[in-house]
C-alpha positions, 0 to 999 in steps of 0.5 A: 463501508467494505475496506480492502487493506493491502499489505506493502512487501514482506507483509501479509494480512496479519500486519493489519491486525491492530488497524483491522480491529480498530476500523471494525470497532468503527463500523466497517467491514474490513478485508486485509489481504496476503498477496500471492507467493508471500513466503513462498519459495522460487519454485512456487513463485517464479512467475508471480509478479505485480500483475498477479498481485493486482488480479488478486486484489481486484478479485477481492473487490469483485467478491464484495460486490459493491463499492470498496475503499482500497488502502495500500501501504508502501508497495501495496499502493501500486497495487491499490492504483492497479485496482483503481485502474482496473475497477474505477467504478467499484473504488469509492476511495484509494487510500495510500499509506506512506506512498504515492500513485505510481505513473504507468511503467514504474515499479516499486523498488529494487532489493537483493534477490536471494535463492530467487525471492526478495527476502526481508532485508531487516529493519536496520536496512531502512533510512533512520526516518522510516523506522526511528518510531519502531522501538525494540519491542516492536522490531522484535515482534514484527520481523518474524512476520516479515516473509519473502516476496516473488522476485519479480514483484518489486521490479515489475512495471505496472501497466495502467490504462488511459486514465479513468483511475484518476476520477477516483477520490485519493487520500494520502496518508504520508508518514512525515510529509504535509501536502506542500512538502510532498509536491516539492518532492514529486516535483523531483520524481518526473512522471509521479508529479504528473500522475499525482497532478492528473488525479481530480480529487486528492488530498494530502494528511500527515500521519506523524510517523515513520513508514510503517504506521500500522506497527508504531501507531495503529490507532492514528492510522485507523482513525485516519483511514476512518475519516478518509472512508467517511469523507464525502 
């Protein structure tokens, strides 16, 4: 199966390297993406928003020319869901890595803008449960991989259509939450719960990781993506 890997904020295609190796060993053709404007100064990226990221991922799906599985980590999940909305017949499954499908009209999150871009805030910025499984060696190795993203991307509201995306099968690979916990959390998130309930076929699988399993346990993440891809 062709698998499109969409990184979250601050990361590029290289963030998937260890996962890509495992998925290719399992027989898949893998397409890790670097999104437009990553690491680019504001003078060249100020007009890039979430719609440009979705368009880039849709172009990657179109280039394959056959059904694909789209995987989105963190903020990349918004992009993956935008792809499912734009190409529901081309997406065999959407896989979310420690994130959930967004409802239309919502952004990723808000972060400090510096010199017209959003720089990586450093590992210490995030809650302990997100980063506790990243040891010092991993943090030192991966922090230099994180680059700025265009200022508009994290806060842009995603625009989704009337609902064809809800027919796309979905797997949510959640770092620390099982389905019961996730559904309980979603009840506090208003439209996110409605979006989740509208999906015809959605499964939730607990990874047992923090927020960046591609760094802390890439083999397990690849195994779970493979299991989702091969599920019928």
